[in-house]
Chimera marker file (.cmm) of the C-alpha trace (Angstrom):
<marker_set name="trace">
<marker id="1" x="6.896" y="3.861" z="-2.291" r="1" g="1" b="0" radius="0.5"/>
<marker id="2" x="6.303" y="0.953" z="0.011" r="1" g="1" b="0" radius="0.5"/>
<marker id="3" x="3.170" y="0.628" z="2.085" r="1" g="1" b="0" radius="0.5"/>
<marker id="4" x="2.546" y="-1.784" z="4.919" r="1" g="1" b="0" radius="0.5"/>
<marker id="5" x="1.970" y="-2.099" z="8.634" r="1" g="1" b="0" radius="0.5"/>
<marker id="6" x="4.021" y="-0.705" z="11.480" r="1" g="1" b="0" radius="0.5"/>
<marker id="7" x="4.217" y="-3.856" z="13.574" r="1" g="1" b="0" radius="0.5"/>
<marker id="8" x="5.984" y="-2.056" z="16.393" r="1" g="1" b="0" radius="0.5"/>
<marker id="9" x="2.460" y="-0.897" z="17.202" r="1" g="1" b="0" radius="0.5"/>
<marker id="10" x="-0.115" y="-3.208" z="18.768" r="1" g="1" b="0" radius="0.5"/>
<marker id="11" x="-1.063" y="-6.348" z="16.854" r="1" g="1" b="0" radius="0.5"/>
<marker id="12" x="-3.808" y="-8.569" z="18.252" r="1" g="1" b="0" radius="0.5"/>
<marker id="13" x="-4.741" y="-12.087" z="17.110" r="1" g="1" b="0" radius="0.5"/>
<marker id="14" x="-7.540" y="-14.101" z="18.712" r="1" g="1" b="0" radius="0.5"/>
<marker id="15" x="-8.220" y="-17.681" z="17.710" r="1" g="1" b="0" radius="0.5"/>
<marker id="16" x="-11.431" y="-19.543" z="18.551" r="1" g="1" b="0" radius="0.5"/>
<marker id="17" x="-12.859" y="-22.856" z="17.411" r="1" g="1" b="0" radius="0.5"/>
<marker id="18" x="-14.748" y="-21.044" z="14.649" r="1" g="1" b="0" radius="0.5"/>
<marker id="19" x="-12.489" y="-18.296" z="13.455" r="1" g="1" b="0" radius="0.5"/>
<marker id="20" x="-9.547" y="-15.986" z="13.690" r="1" g="1" b="0" radius="0.5"/>
<marker id="21" x="-9.808" y="-12.287" z="14.499" r="1" g="1" b="0" radius="0.5"/>
<marker id="22" x="-6.808" y="-10.139" z="13.583" r="1" g="1" b="0" radius="0.5"/>
<marker id="23" x="-6.441" y="-6.511" z="14.568" r="1" g="1" b="0" radius="0.5"/>
<marker id="24" x="-3.553" y="-4.601" z="12.993" r="1" g="1" b="0" radius="0.5"/>
<marker id="25" x="-2.635" y="-0.935" z="12.702" r="1" g="1" b="0" radius="0.5"/>
<marker id="26" x="-3.882" y="0.805" z="9.583" r="1" g="1" b="0" radius="0.5"/>
<marker id="27" x="-1.505" y="0.529" z="6.672" r="1" g="1" b="0" radius="0.5"/>
<marker id="28" x="0.642" y="3.526" z="5.878" r="1" g="1" b="0" radius="0.5"/>
<marker id="29" x="3.492" y="4.574" z="3.637" r="1" g="1" b="0" radius="0.5"/>
<marker id="30" x="6.587" y="3.000" z="5.194" r="1" g="1" b="0" radius="0.5"/>
<marker id="31" x="9.245" y="4.285" z="2.855" r="1" g="1" b="0" radius="0.5"/>
<marker id="32" x="9.789" y="6.432" z="-0.178" r="1" g="1" b="0" radius="0.5"/>
<marker id="33" x="12.800" y="5.353" z="-2.104" r="1" g="1" b="0" radius="0.5"/>
<marker id="34" x="14.337" y="7.736" z="-4.589" r="1" g="1" b="0" radius="0.5"/>
<marker id="35" x="14.271" y="6.620" z="-8.166" r="1" g="1" b="0" radius="0.5"/>
<marker id="36" x="17.487" y="6.996" z="-10.023" r="1" g="1" b="0" radius="0.5"/>
<marker id="37" x="17.014" y="9.304" z="-12.962" r="1" g="1" b="0" radius="0.5"/>
<marker id="38" x="19.521" y="9.303" z="-15.733" r="1" g="1" b="0" radius="0.5"/>
<marker id="39" x="19.187" y="11.148" z="-18.991" r="1" g="1" b="0" radius="0.5"/>
<marker id="40" x="21.771" y="9.663" z="-21.260" r="1" g="1" b="0" radius="0.5"/>
<marker id="41" x="20.986" y="11.579" z="-24.397" r="1" g="1" b="0" radius="0.5"/>
<marker id="42" x="18.649" y="14.280" z="-25.552" r="1" g="1" b="0" radius="0.5"/>
<marker id="43" x="17.998" y="14.787" z="-29.221" r="1" g="1" b="0" radius="0.5"/>
<marker id="44" x="16.050" y="17.591" z="-30.720" r="1" g="1" b="0" radius="0.5"/>
<marker id="45" x="13.250" y="16.626" z="-33.057" r="1" g="1" b="0" radius="0.5"/>
<marker id="46" x="13.400" y="17.458" z="-36.721" r="1" g="1" b="0" radius="0.5"/>
<marker id="47" x="10.984" y="20.374" z="-36.217" r="1" g="1" b="0" radius="0.5"/>
<marker id="48" x="11.128" y="21.060" z="-32.483" r="1" g="1" b="0" radius="0.5"/>
<marker id="49" x="13.997" y="21.517" z="-30.086" r="1" g="1" b="0" radius="0.5"/>
<marker id="50" x="13.812" y="20.001" z="-26.592" r="1" g="1" b="0" radius="0.5"/>
<marker id="51" x="13.062" y="22.721" z="-24.089" r="1" g="1" b="0" radius="0.5"/>
<marker id="52" x="13.788" y="22.744" z="-20.359" r="1" g="1" b="0" radius="0.5"/>
<marker id="53" x="10.038" y="22.973" z="-19.727" r="1" g="1" b="0" radius="0.5"/>
<marker id="54" x="9.604" y="19.631" z="-21.554" r="1" g="1" b="0" radius="0.5"/>
<marker id="55" x="11.828" y="17.937" z="-18.986" r="1" g="1" b="0" radius="0.5"/>
<marker id="56" x="10.111" y="19.793" z="-16.143" r="1" g="1" b="0" radius="0.5"/>
<marker id="57" x="6.709" y="18.643" z="-17.389" r="1" g="1" b="0" radius="0.5"/>
<marker id="58" x="7.846" y="15.018" z="-17.556" r="1" g="1" b="0" radius="0.5"/>
<marker id="59" x="9.279" y="15.161" z="-14.026" r="1" g="1" b="0" radius="0.5"/>
<marker id="60" x="6.137" y="16.816" z="-12.636" r="1" g="1" b="0" radius="0.5"/>
<marker id="61" x="4.023" y="14.096" z="-14.267" r="1" g="1" b="0" radius="0.5"/>
<marker id="62" x="6.118" y="11.502" z="-12.421" r="1" g="1" b="0" radius="0.5"/>
<marker id="63" x="5.625" y="13.337" z="-9.121" r="1" g="1" b="0" radius="0.5"/>
<marker id="64" x="1.869" y="13.505" z="-9.697" r="1" g="1" b="0" radius="0.5"/>
<marker id="65" x="1.794" y="9.762" z="-10.315" r="1" g="1" b="0" radius="0.5"/>
<marker id="66" x="3.650" y="9.216" z="-7.025" r="1" g="1" b="0" radius="0.5"/>
<marker id="67" x="1.152" y="11.442" z="-5.171" r="1" g="1" b="0" radius="0.5"/>
<marker id="68" x="-1.742" y="9.493" z="-6.659" r="1" g="1" b="0" radius="0.5"/>
<marker id="69" x="-0.173" y="6.186" z="-5.597" r="1" g="1" b="0" radius="0.5"/>
<marker id="70" x="0.466" y="7.561" z="-2.114" r="1" g="1" b="0" radius="0.5"/>
<marker id="71" x="-3.275" y="8.041" z="-1.661" r="1" g="1" b="0" radius="0.5"/>
<marker id="72" x="-4.201" y="4.509" z="-2.756" r="1" g="1" b="0" radius="0.5"/>
<marker id="73" x="-1.227" y="2.391" z="-1.707" r="1" g="1" b="0" radius="0.5"/>
<marker id="74" x="-2.131" y="1.927" z="1.999" r="1" g="1" b="0" radius="0.5"/>
<marker id="75" x="-5.610" y="0.676" z="1.119" r="1" g="1" b="0" radius="0.5"/>
<marker id="76" x="-4.122" y="-1.688" z="-1.453" r="1" g="1" b="0" radius="0.5"/>
<marker id="77" x="-1.774" y="-3.025" z="1.248" r="1" g="1" b="0" radius="0.5"/>
<marker id="78" x="-4.735" y="-3.649" z="3.577" r="1" g="1" b="0" radius="0.5"/>
<marker id="79" x="-6.701" y="-5.474" z="0.879" r="1" g="1" b="0" radius="0.5"/>
<marker id="80" x="-3.673" y="-7.595" z="-0.024" r="1" g="1" b="0" radius="0.5"/>
<marker id="81" x="-3.134" y="-8.477" z="3.642" r="1" g="1" b="0" radius="0.5"/>
<marker id="82" x="-6.771" y="-9.578" z="4.032" r="1" g="1" b="0" radius="0.5"/>
<marker id="83" x="-6.633" y="-11.657" z="0.860" r="1" g="1" b="0" radius="0.5"/>
<marker id="84" x="-3.352" y="-13.394" z="1.711" r="1" g="1" b="0" radius="0.5"/>
<marker id="85" x="-4.443" y="-14.128" z="5.274" r="1" g="1" b="0" radius="0.5"/>
<marker id="86" x="-7.721" y="-15.626" z="4.079" r="1" g="1" b="0" radius="0.5"/>
<marker id="87" x="-5.898" y="-17.748" z="1.494" r="1" g="1" b="0" radius="0.5"/>
<marker id="88" x="-3.456" y="-19.069" z="4.109" r="1" g="1" b="0" radius="0.5"/>
<marker id="89" x="-6.250" y="-20.036" z="6.528" r="1" g="1" b="0" radius="0.5"/>
<marker id="90" x="-8.749" y="-21.221" z="3.916" r="1" g="1" b="0" radius="0.5"/>
<marker id="91" x="-7.751" y="-24.881" z="4.174" r="1" g="1" b="0" radius="0.5"/>
<marker id="92" x="-8.473" y="-24.773" z="7.939" r="1" g="1" b="0" radius="0.5"/>
<marker id="93" x="-12.093" y="-23.760" z="7.227" r="1" g="1" b="0" radius="0.5"/>
<marker id="94" x="-11.942" y="-20.885" z="9.696" r="1" g="1" b="0" radius="0.5"/>
<marker id="95" x="-13.742" y="-17.583" z="9.357" r="1" g="1" b="0" radius="0.5"/>
<marker id="96" x="-11.212" y="-14.746" z="9.220" r="1" g="1" b="0" radius="0.5"/>
<marker id="97" x="-12.107" y="-11.301" z="10.525" r="1" g="1" b="0" radius="0.5"/>
<marker id="98" x="-9.576" y="-8.532" z="9.913" r="1" g="1" b="0" radius="0.5"/>
<marker id="99" x="-9.855" y="-5.148" z="11.588" r="1" g="1" b="0" radius="0.5"/>
<marker id="100" x="-7.619" y="-2.151" z="11.107" r="1" g="1" b="0" radius="0.5"/>
<marker id="101" x="-6.894" y="0.043" z="14.134" r="1" g="1" b="0" radius="0.5"/>
<marker id="102" x="-8.852" y="3.157" z="13.180" r="1" g="1" b="0" radius="0.5"/>
<marker id="103" x="-12.113" y="1.331" z="12.420" r="1" g="1" b="0" radius="0.5"/>
<marker id="104" x="-14.888" y="1.676" z="14.976" r="1" g="1" b="0" radius="0.5"/>
<marker id="105" x="-16.454" y="-1.682" z="15.775" r="1" g="1" b="0" radius="0.5"/>
<marker id="106" x="-16.683" y="-4.099" z="18.651" r="1" g="1" b="0" radius="0.5"/>
<marker id="107" x="-13.660" y="-6.219" z="19.407" r="1" g="1" b="0" radius="0.5"/>
<marker id="108" x="-13.357" y="-9.134" z="19.226" r="1" g="1" b="0" radius="0.5"/>
<marker id="109" x="-15.982" y="-9.958" z="16.615" r="1" g="1" b="0" radius="0.5"/>
<marker id="110" x="-18.464" y="-12.694" z="17.403" r="1" g="1" b="0" radius="0.5"/>
<marker id="111" x="-18.381" y="-15.772" z="15.175" r="1" g="1" b="0" radius="0.5"/>
<link id1="1" id2="2" r="1" g="1" b="0" radius="0.2"/>
<link id1="2" id2="3" r="1" g="1" b="0" radius="0.2"/>
<link id1="3" id2="4" r="1" g="1" b="0" radius="0.2"/>
<link id1="4" id2="5" r="1" g="1" b="0" radius="0.2"/>
<link id1="5" id2="6" r="1" g="1" b="0" radius="0.2"/>
<link id1="6" id2="7" r="1" g="1" b="0" radius="0.2"/>
<link id1="7" id2="8" r="1" g="1" b="0" radius="0.2"/>
<link id1="8" id2="9" r="1" g="1" b="0" radius="0.2"/>
<link id1="9" id2="10" r="1" g="1" b="0" radius="0.2"/>
<link id1="10" id2="11" r="1" g="1" b="0" radius="0.2"/>
<link id1="11" id2="12" r="1" g="1" b="0" radius="0.2"/>
<link id1="12" id2="13" r="1" g="1" b="0" radius="0.2"/>
<link id1="13" id2="14" r="1" g="1" b="0" radius="0.2"/>
<link id1="14" id2="15" r="1" g="1" b="0" radius="0.2"/>
<link id1="15" id2="16" r="1" g="1" b="0" radius="0.2"/>
<link id1="16" id2="17" r="1" g="1" b="0" radius="0.2"/>
<link id1="17" id2="18" r="1" g="1" b="0" radius="0.2"/>
<link id1="18" id2="19" r="1" g="1" b="0" radius="0.2"/>
<link id1="19" id2="20" r="1" g="1" b="0" radius="0.2"/>
<link id1="20" id2="21" r="1" g="1" b="0" radius="0.2"/>
<link id1="21" id2="22" r="1" g="1" b="0" radius="0.2"/>
<link id1="22" id2="23" r="1" g="1" b="0" radius="0.2"/>
<link id1="23" id2="24" r="1" g="1" b="0" radius="0.2"/>
<link id1="24" id2="25" r="1" g="1" b="0" radius="0.2"/>
<link id1="25" id2="26" r="1" g="1" b="0" radius="0.2"/>
<link id1="26" id2="27" r="1" g="1" b="0" radius="0.2"/>
<link id1="27" id2="28" r="1" g="1" b="0" radius="0.2"/>
<link id1="28" id2="29" r="1" g="1" b="0" radius="0.2"/>
<link id1="29" id2="30" r="1" g="1" b="0" radius="0.2"/>
<link id1="30" id2="31" r="1" g="1" b="0" radius="0.2"/>
<link id1="31" id2="32" r="1" g="1" b="0" radius="0.2"/>
<link id1="32" id2="33" r="1" g="1" b="0" radius="0.2"/>
<link id1="33" id2="34" r="1" g="1" b="0" radius="0.2"/>
<link id1="34" id2="35" r="1" g="1" b="0" radius="0.2"/>
<link id1="35" id2="36" r="1" g="1" b="0" radius="0.2"/>
<link id1="36" id2="37" r="1" g="1" b="0" radius="0.2"/>
<link id1="37" id2="38" r="1" g="1" b="0" radius="0.2"/>
<link id1="38" id2="39" r="1" g="1" b="0" radius="0.2"/>
<link id1="39" id2="40" r="1" g="1" b="0" radius="0.2"/>
<link id1="40" id2="41" r="1" g="1" b="0" radius="0.2"/>
<link id1="41" id2="42" r="1" g="1" b="0" radius="0.2"/>
<link id1="42" id2="43" r="1" g="1" b="0" radius="0.2"/>
<link id1="43" id2="44" r="1" g="1" b="0" radius="0.2"/>
<link id1="44" id2="45" r="1" g="1" b="0" radius="0.2"/>
<link id1="45" id2="46" r="1" g="1" b="0" radius="0.2"/>
<link id1="46" id2="47" r="1" g="1" b="0" radius="0.2"/>
<link id1="47" id2="48" r="1" g="1" b="0" radius="0.2"/>
<link id1="48" id2="49" r="1" g="1" b="0" radius="0.2"/>
<link id1="49" id2="50" r="1" g="1" b="0" radius="0.2"/>
<link id1="50" id2="51" r="1" g="1" b="0" radius="0.2"/>
<link id1="51" id2="52" r="1" g="1" b="0" radius="0.2"/>
<link id1="52" id2="53" r="1" g="1" b="0" radius="0.2"/>
<link id1="53" id2="54" r="1" g="1" b="0" radius="0.2"/>
<link id1="54" id2="55" r="1" g="1" b="0" radius="0.2"/>
<link id1="55" id2="56" r="1" g="1" b="0" radius="0.2"/>
<link id1="56" id2="57" r="1" g="1" b="0" radius="0.2"/>
<link id1="57" id2="58" r="1" g="1" b="0" radius="0.2"/>
<link id1="58" id2="59" r="1" g="1" b="0" radius="0.2"/>
<link id1="59" id2="60" r="1" g="1" b="0" radius="0.2"/>
<link id1="60" id2="61" r="1" g="1" b="0" radius="0.2"/>
<link id1="61" id2="62" r="1" g="1" b="0" radius="0.2"/>
<link id1="62" id2="63" r="1" g="1" b="0" radius="0.2"/>
<link id1="63" id2="64" r="1" g="1" b="0" radius="0.2"/>
<link id1="64" id2="65" r="1" g="1" b="0" radius="0.2"/>
<link id1="65" id2="66" r="1" g="1" b="0" radius="0.2"/>
<link id1="66" id2="67" r="1" g="1" b="0" radius="0.2"/>
<link id1="67" id2="68" r="1" g="1" b="0" radius="0.2"/>
<link id1="68" id2="69" r="1" g="1" b="0" radius="0.2"/>
<link id1="69" id2="70" r="1" g="1" b="0" radius="0.2"/>
<link id1="70" id2="71" r="1" g="1" b="0" radius="0.2"/>
<link id1="71" id2="72" r="1" g="1" b="0" radius="0.2"/>
<link id1="72" id2="73" r="1" g="1" b="0" radius="0.2"/>
<link id1="73" id2="74" r="1" g="1" b="0" radius="0.2"/>
<link id1="74" id2="75" r="1" g="1" b="0" radius="0.2"/>
<link id1="75" id2="76" r="1" g="1" b="0" radius="0.2"/>
<link id1="76" id2="77" r="1" g="1" b="0" radius="0.2"/>
<link id1="77" id2="78" r="1" g="1" b="0" radius="0.2"/>
<link id1="78" id2="79" r="1" g="1" b="0" radius="0.2"/>
<link id1="79" id2="80" r="1" g="1" b="0" radius="0.2"/>
<link id1="80" id2="81" r="1" g="1" b="0" radius="0.2"/>
<link id1="81" id2="82" r="1" g="1" b="0" radius="0.2"/>
<link id1="82" id2="83" r="1" g="1" b="0" radius="0.2"/>
<link id1="83" id2="84" r="1" g="1" b="0" radius="0.2"/>
<link id1="84" id2="85" r="1" g="1" b="0" radius="0.2"/>
<link id1="85" id2="86" r="1" g="1" b="0" radius="0.2"/>
<link id1="86" id2="87" r="1" g="1" b="0" radius="0.2"/>
<link id1="87" id2="88" r="1" g="1" b="0" radius="0.2"/>
<link id1="88" id2="89" r="1" g="1" b="0" radius="0.2"/>
<link id1="89" id2="90" r="1" g="1" b="0" radius="0.2"/>
<link id1="90" id2="91" r="1" g="1" b="0" radius="0.2"/>
<link id1="91" id2="92" r="1" g="1" b="0" radius="0.2"/>
<link id1="92" id2="93" r="1" g="1" b="0" radius="0.2"/>
<link id1="93" id2="94" r="1" g="1" b="0" radius="0.2"/>
<link id1="94" id2="95" r="1" g="1" b="0" radius="0.2"/>
<link id1="95" id2="96" r="1" g="1" b="0" radius="0.2"/>
<link id1="96" id2="97" r="1" g="1" b="0" radius="0.2"/>
<link id1="97" id2="98" r="1" g="1" b="0" radius="0.2"/>
<link id1="98" id2="99" r="1" g="1" b="0" radius="0.2"/>
<link id1="99" id2="100" r="1" g="1" b="0" radius="0.2"/>
<link id1="100" id2="101" r="1" g="1" b="0" radius="0.2"/>
<link id1="101" id2="102" r="1" g="1" b="0" radius="0.2"/>
<link id1="102" id2="103" r="1" g="1" b="0" radius="0.2"/>
<link id1="103" id2="104" r="1" g="1" b="0" radius="0.2"/>
<link id1="104" id2="105" r="1" g="1" b="0" radius="0.2"/>
<link id1="105" id2="106" r="1" g="1" b="0" radius="0.2"/>
<link id1="106" id2="107" r="1" g="1" b="0" radius="0.2"/>
<link id1="107" id2="108" r="1" g="1" b="0" radius="0.2"/>
<link id1="108" id2="109" r="1" g="1" b="0" radius="0.2"/>
<link id1="109" id2="110" r="1" g="1" b="0" radius="0.2"/>
<link id1="110" id2="111" r="1" g="1" b="0" radius="0.2"/>
</marker_set>
């Protein structure tokens, strides 16, 4: 899964003498790319044979992991964006204010 920002939606950047205010859409899942699954060989254990339900359980565990990541990935993308933007503008000694579209607050922020 890839999370990020749909920049075809409104993006707003305001620069003042004291800071930069950036308003972007909330991050979302942009794509889900299938993972290639290849089982090259299955071997039964010495005591236990591999059952179809063993493979089903392993695949369901992978799907559950993907669902868990889906819930957290957009927020991780937002935090990464804020961090990278701050790092890029740090040497300019500007205050950086980042707002995501669904947040309720005044715009633009006052520096």
